[in-house]
C-alpha positions in Angstrom: 0.0 0.0 0.0 1.5 3.3 -1.2 1.0 6.3 1.1 2.8 8.8 -1.2 1.0 11.0 -3.7 1.3 9.9 -7.3 3.2 13.1 -8.2 5.8 14.0 -5.7 8.6 16.5 -6.0 11.7 15.7 -4.1 13.9 18.7 -3.5 17.5 18.5 -2.5 21.0 18.4 -3.8 23.2 15.5 -4.9 26.5 15.9 -3.2 29.8 14.7 -4.6 31.6 11.8 -2.9 33.6 12.9 0.1 37.1 11.7 -0.1 39.9 12.1 2.4 43.5 12.2 1.2 46.4 10.9 3.1 47.0 14.1 5.0 43.4 14.4 6.0 43.3 10.8 7.2 46.4 11.4 9.2 44.6 14.4 10.8 41.6 12.2 11.6 44.0 9.7 13.3 45.6 12.5 15.3 42.2 13.9 16.3 41.0 10.4 17.5 44.1 10.1 19.6 43.7 13.6 21.1 40.1 12.9 21.8 41.1 9.8 23.7 43.6 11.7 25.8 41.1 14.5 26.6 38.4 11.9 27.5 40.8 10.2 29.9 41.6 13.5 31.6 38.0 14.5 31.9 36.6 11.1 33.0 39.4 10.2 35.4 40.2 13.7 36.9 37.7 16.4 36.2 34.4 14.5 36.5 35.3 12.9 39.8 36.5 16.3 41.1 33.1 17.7 40.3 31.5 15.1 42.4 30.8 12.5 39.8 27.7 12.1 37.6 25.4 13.6 40.2 26.8 17.0 39.1 25.0 18.5 36.1 28.2 19.9 34.6 29.9 16.5 34.8 26.9 14.9 33.0 27.2 17.6 30.3 30.9 17.0 29.8 30.3 13.2 29.4 27.4 13.8 27.0 29.4 16.2 24.8 32.3 13.7 24.7 29.9 11.0 23.6 28.3 13.2 21.0 31.6 14.3 19.5 32.6 10.7 19.1 29.3 9.5 17.7 28.6 12.3 15.3 32.2 12.4 14.0 32.0 8.7 13.3 34.8 8.5 15.9 37.0 10.4 13.5 36.5 8.0 10.6 36.8 4.9 12.8 35.4 2.6 10.1 38.3 3.6 7.9 40.9 3.2 10.6 42.7 0.2 8.9 43.1 2.1 5.7 44.0 5.2 7.7 46.6 3.4 9.8 48.8 3.2 6.7 49.0 7.0 6.8 50.1 7.4 10.4 49.3 10.3 12.7 50.4 13.9 12.4 53.9 14.2 13.8 54.6 10.5 13.9 56.2 8.2 11.3 53.8 6.9 8.7 53.8 3.2 7.7 56.1 4.0 4.8 58.8 5.4 7.1 58.4 9.1 6.4 57.0 11.8 8.6 53.6 13.1 7.7 
């Protein structure tokens, strides 16, 4: 059973494929590592210092961390194996050079 009108106009824009080059993938790897470091600081030091999750600010911090990770796709996590060959900013790449 079709619930759509017979004549329907679909508006929108077809976007081009999003492609990350080696440098951009390297930056995503770096951003993922930095997010992990920040998360560790906030979850192990700051949130307990605020009194734990009974504190509204602590809950906001934890929620924002989770949203950043979720909505960024954890910094291209699904492409991490491909991205691993590009290294991380400031660290040697798999090919031996610095990125």
